[in-house]
Steps between C-alpha positions, in 0.01 A plus 500: 500500500625850416539668841504849345134457403261586780165645594426748775245385756338768718540456877169611650613517865782758483596825331825696468489878547132492404565302181381151405767231524555189290717191513677378191407138424684306226284382209562224246508646146555161331193320360399228746195305618309711750339407828350838589364800311581869539502828308882488488507219244400448140355160417507245217309179428646188342401138544799267542403293196530805270875464436535720188233755595583845636340572839180708481544844660237561771616835637479603864283326759166669570304275738349160571144470374226273374389414148137403448451183303269460201141499637381258227696203635686629803390739771825498697749780568866412439785667694733698273811714530456835322788670320517811281495310168311178580363276774616153605288237673641444848540125437761593231716720726785246487564628145540866601849648490612843609790739530547789734476862394756686712421843647708803413754605762454865403454737798537219756748557783623245749448551875828396658493235776134410444372168364158341462484117484872501413460744210634859482247779556458804272298820484393695194592867464 
C-alpha cells in the first residue's frame, strides 16, 4: 500500500485553536476486493469468470437500498448497493472492487505531539 496516500477523518471530540481537527489515515489506492463501502473510494464490478473483460466502473458509493421486484411474478424487494453509475445486488458484492481516492494535503498542518488512534493529527488553515 502506498503510505503517502491518505484521507483526513474529522475528530468530533476535540478542536485546536477553535478549528476542526483531523487525523490522517492511510488509504489503499490499488484496485482490490472491498469489504466495506465509503465515499473515499471508487468502485468497479467484475465477476471472476470474466477473465478478458474490463471491470465495469460503478463510481462512488451512495447508499444501501432496496429494489422492488417485478409485480407480475415477484412481489419481493431485493437488497442492493447503490453507486453513482449503477446498482449491484447485495448478493453479488463479492465481485466489487475498489481503490481509494486520497485527499489533498493542501492547507493541512500537523499538530506536533498529538496523535489519534496512532495517526498524526492535523488542522486546516
